[in-house]
N, C-alpha and C positions, 0 to 999 in steps of 0.2 A: 545400631543402624549400619547398613552396608557401607563399606569403604569405597570411596570414589577412586577409580583407577584411571591412570594416564600412562600410556606406554608401559603397561605391566607393573607400574609402581603406584604408590599412593599419590593422589593429585596434590599439586603444590599450591593450589588456590583454596578457596573455601570448600569445605566438605558438604555432604548432604544435610548436615544439621542446620544449615542456613538456606536450604531449598524446601519449598512447600510440597514435599513428596506425597503428602496425604491427598492432594488434588488429583493424583494419577492412579489409574488402575495398575494391577501387577503387570499386565501386558505392556502398558505404556511405559512403566519403569524399566522393563527389560529392553524395550525399543530405545529408550533414552540412553541406557548404558552402551548399547551397540553403536549408537550415533556418536557418543563421546569417543569411543574407540576409533571410529573412522575419521573423526575430527583430528585426533592426535596424529594419525598416520598419513592422512591424505589431505583433508580440507585445509588445515592450518598451514602446512608447508605451501600448498598452492595459493593460499591467500597472500602470502608474502610476495610471491612471484606476480600474482595478478596486480597487486598494488604498485609494484615497481615498473611493470612493463605493460599495464593496461590489457591484460589477457582476460578474455571472457571465461568464466569458470565452468566450461562444459565438462571438463574432467571431473569436477566435483559433482555435477549432476549425474554423470554416469555412475559414480559411487552411490549417490542417494538412490538412484533407480535400483541398485542391487539390493536395497532394503525395502523396495516397493513404495518408496516415499513420494514418487511422482503421482501415484494413484492413491494418495493418502485418504481422500474423501470418496473415491470411487467405490461403489458397492462391491461386496465380495463376489457376488454372482457375475460381475463383469471383470473380475480379476484384480480388484483393488483391495486395500486394507479395510475399507469401510469404517474409518475412524471418525472421531468427532472434533468439535471446535477446541476443546481443552487440549487435546493431543496436538492439534495444529499449532497452538500457541507454544506448547512445550518444544515442538520440533524446531520452529523458527528461532526461539530463544536459544536453544542448545546450539544450533548452527552458528548463530551470531556470537555467542559467548566463547565457545571452545574452538570453533572452526574458522569461518570466513564470513564477516558481515556482508560483503558484496553478494556472496552466494545466498545468504539469508534474505536479502532484499529481492534478488531475482526469484527465489523460491516463493516469497510472499506473493509476487505478481503471478507466478505460475499457479499457486493455490487459488488466487482470485479468479483467474481465467478458467480454471477447472471448475470452480463453483458456479461461475456464470454459465458454463456449458451444461453442467449437471442440472441446473435450475430449469432448463428448457429442453432436456434431452429425451423426454418421455415418448414423443412422437417423431423423433429425429434419428433415423438410421445413420446419417452422416456424423452427428455428434456421438452417438453410441459407439460407432466403429473407432472414432478417434480416442475416446476415453478408455477403451479396452486395450489400446496399444501404447499407452503412455510410458510404462516402465520397460516393456519389452523392447521398444524401439528408441527409448530415451527422447521422447517428444516433449520439448519444453514449450510451454505456453506463456502468454503475457497479456496484459490489458493495455489498450491504447485509447485513452479518454481525454487527454489534454488537448489544448488548442492554443496556437501561438498568439491569438488575439485576446484571450481571457485569463491567461496565467493560472494561478492556483484555483480559480473558479472552473475546475476541470469539467464540471457538468454542463458547460455552456459551449457546445461545439459550433461556433459561428462559421468556421472555415470548412465545414464538412457537409456532405449531403449524399443522398442516394436517390436513384431514379429507376423505375421499372422499364425495361426494354424487352417487351415480349415475355418470354419465359425465363428472363434473367434479371438480376439487379446490376446496375452500374454504380459502383461505390467510389466516392471521393473522400479521402480522409487525410487531413494534415495535422500532425501532432508535434508539439514542441518538445515533449518529454515522453519517451516510451522506454521503460526498462527492458533490457535485452534486445533493443532495436536492431534488426538485421541478423540477430543470432538465434532468436526464438524460432521454433518450427511452426507455430500457429499463434494467431492473434484474435482476441475478441475486441473489435473496434466499435465505437459508438459514433453515430452520425444523426443529423436531423432525419426524420422519416421521409420516405417517398411521399410526394404530394404535400410537402411542407408548406404551411400557409402563414408562417411568421410566429407561430407559437413554439417557443424553444423548450417547452416541456414535452413536445411531441418528438420522441427520440426512438431510434431503433438500433439494434446491435447485429453485427455480421461476423461470421467466421472467415478469416482470411489466412492464407497459407504463406509460408516464407518466400516462395518464388513470386508472390504477388505484391510485395512491398519494396520500397526503396528506402534505404537508410544511409546514414553518413557516419559510420563508426570512426573514421579517420579524424573526425572533429572532436571526439570525446577526450577530454583531459580535465579532470576535476580535482577538487581539494580532497575529497574522501569518497568512499564506496567506488573506488576507481575501476573495479572489475565489472561493475554492473551495466556498463554501456548504455546509460540512459540518455539517448539522443533523439534527434528528429526522426519522424517516420512519415512516409508518404504512400498513400494508396491512390494512384492517379487514374481514376476512371476505370478501375478493374471490373470486368464483367464476371459475375459469379452466378451459379444456379440459384433458383428460388429457395432451395432447401438450405442455403447458407445463411439465411436470416435466422438469428438466434431468438426463438420465441416469435410471437405475432408482431405485426407492424404496430409501432407505438409502445412496445413493451420496455423500451430503454429506461424510462423513469422508474418503473417497478424493479427492473434488474439492478439499477444503480442503488436504490434505497434498501432493497432486500438483500442484495448479494455484494455488490462491489464495495460500497461504503463499509458495511459490517465486517466483511472478511479482510479488506485492506487495513482498516483501522485496528482490528484485533491483532492481525499478524505483524503489521509494522510496529505496533506498540511493543509486541513481544521481541521484535528485533532490537528496538532501542533499549529495552530492559536487559537483553542479552549482552549488548555492548557495554552497558554500565557494569554488569556483573563481571564481564571479562576484564575491564579496566581494574576493578577491585582485586580480582585474582592476580593479575600481573603485578600490581603495586604491593600486594601482600607478600608475594615471593621476594620482591626486592627489599622491603623494609624489615623483613624477618632475617635476612641474610647480611645486609649491609651493616658494618660495625664502625663506630667511631672509637678508635683505639685510645685516644687521648682521655676520654671520660669513661671508657669501659662500658659503653651502651650501644645497643643496636638502635637503628632508626625507629623500630617498632616500640622501643621502650619509652619514647617521649610522649607525654600526655597529649600534646597537640596532635600528633599523628594518630593516636588512639581515638581522639575526638573526630578526626577526619573520617576514619573508617567506621566508627559507630554511626555517625550521621548518614554516611553514604549507604551503608547496608540497610539501615532502617528505612530511609527514603525509597531506595530501590525496591525493597521487599514490599513496601506499601503500593508501589506502582505495579509490581508483579501480581500481587493479590487482587488489585483492582482489575487488571487485565484478565486474570484467570476467572474472576467472578463473572465477568461479561461472557467469557467462554462457557462457563457453567450455565448462565442464563440462556445463551443460544442453544445449548444442548437440551435444556428443559423445554424450550419452545418448539423444538423440532424432533423430539424423541431421539436425541443424540445423532443429529444430522441425517435424518431419514429423508431422502430426496423424493420419496413417493408422495409426500404431502403436497408437492408442487404440481402434481397432475391437475390439481385445482388451481387454475391461473390466478385466483383471487387470494390464495393462501400466502400471506406476506407477514409472518409473525415477527421476523427480526426487525423490520422497518419501523416498528412502533417505539424502538429504543435508540433512534439515531443520536439524540443528545448525549447519551451515555457513551457511545463509541467516540464521539467528538472529545469527550472529557478524558478517556483513557489515552488517546493519542497525545493530547496537549500535555498531560501529566508526565507521560513517559519521555516525550521529546524534550521537555523542559528539564527533567531530572538527569537524563544522560549527559547533557552538556555540562551541568553543574558537577556531576560525579567525576566525569573524565578530567575536568579542570583540577578538582581537588586531588585526584590520584596522581596527576602530573606534579602538583605541588608537593605531595608526600614523597615522591621519588626524587625531587630536586633536579639537579643538572643531569643526572643519569637518565631521567625520563625523556630528555631530548634525543637520546640516541635511538636510531631506528631499530637496532637489534633487540631493544627491550620490548618493542611493539606497542607500547602504550601511546606513543604519538600517532600511530595508525588508528588505534581505537578512538582517540580523541577526534581525529579528522573524520572518521566514519560517522561518529555520533553527531557531528555538527549538521549532518544532512536532515536529522529528525525535525528540527524546528522549521526549516524552509520547505520541506516536502509537502506538497499540496494535499489537503487543505492546510495552509500554513498555520502556525500557532496564533498569528494575528487574526486570521479569519475565524478560527475555532473559538477563541475566547470571546470575540464579539458575537458570534452566533449564540453561544450559551448565555451571555449576559443579556443580549437583546431578547432572546426567547423568554428568559425568566422575567424580564421587566415588561415586555410589550406583547408577548404572545407569538405563536409560530408564524402567523401571517406577516408579521413585521419583517421576517427574514427575506421575503420577496425574492426567492430563488431566480425567477425568470425575468426580473426587472419589469414587472407589469403593473404594479400598484403605485398610484400617485401619492406622494407624501404631501398632503394638502397643507399641513402646518408649515412645512418649509417653503412650499410654493407661495402661500399667502404672505408669509413673512418677507420673502424676497421681493414680491410685487409691491409691498408697502413702501419699500425703499425708493421706488421710482417716483420721479416727479410727473406732472401731467403729460409733458412731452414724451417722456420715456414710456409711460403707459400706453399712449397713442401709438407709438412706434411698435411696441410689443404686440398690441392688438392687431395692427396691420399685418405684422409677420405671421401671427397665429391664424388670421383669416385667410391669408394667402396659402399657408400650409394646409388648412382645412379644405380649401377649394381644390388644391392639387390632389389631396388624398381622396376626395369625393369623385373627382374626375377619373382617377386611376381605377377606382372600384366599379365604375359604370360599365356594363356589358357593351361590347361593340355592336352597332347596328349595321347590318349589311343589306344592300339593296337586292331585291328579288327581280328587278327589271332587267 
């Protein structure tokens, strides 16, 4: 098997014999080797500086663009690499493991935004022109779906809206968390649709450019992933042409389920797997070099340390294979990421497997926290030193659990789905849980029931009155 090279020498971490290289084509393996090289020379040194001084990793993106990676999914006839889902997972994992986890997360969001644009680019000269210029002009994209009122339920944009003003859209978007906020060159934002009537499944997406957003990067100072500038974003009534709506009106739900969730959960899982492998690499270098002279042993010679590594590698490779298997499924569903299938607006093959994407994210985010802790334990007090870098990987990995959808949300989704069916998830908070309602009403005494009845009758009357059309006099 090929030797893994780092700065023109054999890599000091795990070799390719612990990597699932059989999942990659020969071209993808060549791309991976080139990416490891630029991680060693550019991305990793920049990662250290980004973590210390909160610098956004644009220089790293410039280097990625030199390999054509900003247009990873873009068809070759548009100047992109025309690559597939497995390749995307490999690239994100490689950047996180060998280079810069902050860059890996920013790149994950860029890929999500690029996929959302490609999804509805067939009849959009605006989107096509943008996609053709990604690498040449280093145009970084990102997604803005979160809402300050709904937390990790990011699909619920109660603080956002859009209205049609003649031949334009007026877009209002308030986001609590947007990766690359203020630094990205273009944004795919989600709002409730124009003519919104209270149904929060009626969503639309818009293309917004850098000079049309307001961000607050000076407020960003986080535990980990400190270079990704994941902060607030405001689109305050910006007026954009009609062709800046991404897809038809009301397409936001389809875009979310077919593109945003699958791509974000696949690539973010790859990021967490890369951080876990990076921590194992760093710890391996330490424990195989550190000696205890009094007993004539290296740290790596202790059975406890060997157990740590064995479990960490096995668990992480299980997560990697789970993630890559979902990438392979997505490739099979789409003829290796053939965007032409979406000329049919009803073609949504990825969305049938949402519960599986939830599972890979939960598994990878849970594992990275455990592995980084164990690798810190394996390194002992030396692991606390910043120059070893393992403490940075530990901090970066902690973001996995809390990044929306959080692991609390995902495990309940999966459990509830398995036990009660999909409708029980009630995405848009519209289904009444009559069992809970009836049980709570039973607890009321007669006076309490009368009081509740009066309140409900008053609310019903107000609701009926508000829905009646106004009658104007013709006299």
